[in-house]
C-alpha positions in Angstrom: 0.0 -2.6 19.3 -1.5 -5.9 17.5 0.1 -6.0 14.2 -1.2 -9.1 11.5 0.9 -9.8 8.3 -1.0 -11.1 5.9 0.8 -12.9 2.9 -1.0 -14.0 -0.8 0.4 -16.1 -3.6 2.5 -14.8 -6.2 2.9 -15.3 -9.8 3.0 -17.6 -11.7 0.7 -19.7 -9.3 -1.5 -16.6 -9.2 -2.5 -13.3 -11.2 -3.9 -10.3 -9.7 -7.1 -11.1 -9.7 -5.8 -14.4 -7.6 -3.6 -11.8 -5.1 -6.3 -9.0 -4.3 -8.9 -12.1 -3.7 -6.0 -13.6 -1.1 -5.6 -10.3 0.7 -9.6 -9.6 0.4 -10.0 -12.7 2.3 -7.4 -11.8 5.2 -8.9 -8.4 5.4 -12.2 -10.0 6.2 -10.3 -12.6 8.7 -8.4 -10.4 10.3 -11.8 -7.7 11.5 -13.8 -10.8 12.1 -11.3 -12.4 14.6 -9.2 -9.6 15.6 -10.8 -9.5 18.7 -10.1 -12.9 19.7 -6.6 -12.1 19.9 -7.3 -8.8 22.2 -7.8 -6.2 19.3 -10.1 -3.5 19.3 -12.5 -3.4 16.0 -13.2 -0.4 16.5 -9.1 0.4 16.1 -8.1 -1.0 12.7 -5.6 0.6 10.8 -4.8 -1.5 7.1 -0.7 -1.1 6.2 0.4 -1.6 2.9 3.9 -1.5 1.2 5.0 -1.6 -2.1 2.6 -4.6 -4.0 0.8 -4.1 -0.8 -0.6 -1.0 -1.2 -2.0 -1.9 -4.7 -3.6 -4.8 -3.5 -4.7 -3.5 -0.4 -6.4 -0.8 -2.1 -7.9 -2.5 -5.2 -9.9 -4.6 -2.2 -10.5 -1.4 -0.2 -12.0 0.4 -3.4 -13.9 -2.9 -4.5 -15.4 -3.0 -1.2 -16.5 0.7 -0.6 -17.9 0.2 -4.3 -19.8 -2.4 -2.9 -21.1 -0.7 -0.1 -22.4 2.4 -2.2 -23.7 0.5 -5.0 -24.2 -3.0 -4.6 -23.6 -5.4 -6.4 -20.3 -7.7 -6.4 -16.9 -6.1 -7.8 -14.1 -8.2 -8.2 -12.7 -8.5 -5.1 -15.4 -7.5 -2.9 -15.9 -11.3 -1.7 -16.0 -12.1 1.0 -17.7 -8.8 2.2 -16.4 -6.5 5.0 -17.1 -2.9 5.5 -14.2 -0.1 4.7 -15.9 2.2 7.6 -14.0 -0.5 10.0 -11.2 0.6 9.1 -9.9 4.0 10.6 -7.3 4.8 8.5 -5.4 3.5 5.2 -0.9 3.7 5.1 0.5 3.4 2.0 4.6 2.8 1.9 6.1 3.2 -1.4 2.8 2.1 -3.3 2.2 1.0 -7.1 -0.9 3.1 -8.6 -0.6 3.8 -12.2 0.2 0.6 -13.9 0.3 1.6 -17.1 2.7 4.7 -16.3 4.8 2.0 -14.3 5.0 -0.6 -17.5 7.5 1.0 -19.3 9.8 2.1 -16.4 10.0 -1.7 -14.8 10.6 -2.8 -18.4 13.5 -0.6 -18.9 15.1 -2.0 -15.3 14.3 -5.7 -16.1 10.6 -6.7 -15.8 9.7 -7.5 -19.3 6.6 -5.5 -20.6 4.6 -9.1 -21.2 5.3 -11.0 -17.9 4.3 -7.4 -16.4 0.8 -7.6 -18.6 0.2 -11.3 -17.6 0.9 -10.7 -13.9 -1.8 -8.5 -14.1 -4.5 -10.5 -16.3 -3.3 -8.3 -19.7 -5.9 -5.5 -17.5 -3.5 -2.4 -16.4 -6.2 -0.1 -16.7 -8.8 -1.9 -14.3 -6.2 -2.9 -12.2 -4.5 1.1 -11.6 -5.9 2.7 -8.4 -5.3 6.0 -10.1 -7.1 5.3 -13.2 -10.0 3.4 -11.1 -10.3 6.4 -9.2 -10.6 8.7 -11.9 -14.2 6.8 -12.9 -15.6 6.5 -9.2 -19.0 8.2 -8.1 -18.2 10.7 -5.5 -20.2 8.8 -2.8 -17.5 5.9 -3.2 -14.3 7.4 -3.0 -15.8 9.2 -0.1 -16.6 5.9 1.9 -13.1 5.2 1.4 -10.8 5.6 4.7 -8.3 8.4 4.9 -5.1 7.7 3.6 -1.6 8.9 4.6 0.7 7.6 2.0 4.7 8.0 2.2 7.1 7.8 -0.5 10.8 8.1 -1.2 11.6 10.5 -4.0 14.9 8.2 -5.1 12.8 4.9 -5.1 14.0 3.1 -8.1 10.9 0.2 -8.3 8.0 3.0 -8.2 9.2 6.1 -9.0 7.6 9.1 -6.6 5.4 10.4 -9.2 3.4 7.4 -9.2 2.4 8.2 -5.6 2.1 12.2 -6.5 -0.3 11.4 -8.9 -2.8 9.3 -7.0 -2.8 11.4 -4.0 -3.5 14.2 -6.4 -6.3 12.4 -8.4 -8.0 11.2 -4.7 -8.1 14.9 -3.7 -9.3 16.1 -6.6 -12.3 12.6 -6.5 -13.3 14.0 -3.1 -11.1 11.8 -0.9 -8.9 12.5 1.8 -5.1 11.9 1.2 -2.1 13.3 2.4 1.6 12.1 0.7 4.6 12.2 2.5 8.2 12.0 1.1 11.4 10.4 1.9 13.5 12.8 0.2 16.7 10.9 -0.9 14.8 7.0 0.0 14.8 4.4 -2.4 12.0 1.7 -2.5 13.7 -0.4 0.1 15.8 2.0 3.0 12.1 2.9 4.7 11.6 -0.7 5.5 14.7 -2.4 5.2 17.8 -0.5 5.8 16.4 2.4 8.2 15.2 0.3 10.9 18.6 -2.0 11.1 21.1 1.4 11.2 19.9 2.6 14.8 18.6 5.7 15.9 14.9 6.8 14.9 13.4 4.8 12.1 11.3 7.4 10.8 8.7 4.5 9.1 8.0 3.1 12.0 7.5 7.0 13.7 5.5 7.7 11.6 3.3 4.7 10.8 2.8 5.3 15.0 1.5 9.1 14.5 -0.9 7.8 12.6 -2.1 5.2 14.7 -1.7 7.2 17.6 -3.0 10.9 17.1 0.2 12.3 17.9 3.7 12.7 17.1 6.1 9.7 18.2 9.6 9.8 18.3 11.6 6.8 19.3 15.5 5.5 19.3 16.5 1.9 18.5 19.9 0.6 18.8 21.6 -0.6 15.3 21.6 -4.4 13.7 24.4 -3.8 11.9 27.5 -1.9 11.4 26.0 1.4 9.8 29.3 0.6 7.1 27.4 -2.5 6.1 24.2 -0.9 5.3 25.4 1.8 3.3 27.3 -0.2 1.3 23.9 -2.1 0.8 22.3 0.9 0.1 24.5 1.7 -2.9 24.5 -1.5 -4.3 20.5 -2.0 -4.1 19.0 -2.1 -7.2 15.2 -0.6 -5.9 
């Protein structure tokens, strides 16, 4: 497998519009150049985690709108065809900024700052709310989606993912949600891979890519007691 990791400008150097443009430009580059590194252009999977889910989905939706309806929706330049994405995988993602704003404010991210990051357009940049207003043809143009989310996530409550997946299905899209019971925002991607034994998230992502169940064992990176303590004090 070949992996490309994209980055993007962050606040205050950039707002949500700039971030989506950065991610969209990165996806375009990967689709146009992965073959130069031995990649298979017909087997590309798009994966996002946390804010990465939010940004990649906004880009994906914008490109689907452009393909079906034409024009130049925000986040669709440069252009690429979502049909080149075999499947979409989202981990611990944010989908509804309206529902998230009060939650994050209570946890220390002021409402005003959150609104500035999102260009004062929480509805416009909320995938769940966007999908509700999309034409069915646009929704069906999106690749199949598999989402993973921890039920103890304190950064993005799990209901954010539950409602998005429900909305996708009601709109005619393909969406599957798998819950990690008792896991917080960072455990699937940070603590669990360091713990040793089975890395559930890695296996679940590989299962989507390979098309069959994957089960791998690995050695721990640090003593389990350190990971347990880190999980206990983790604010996410």
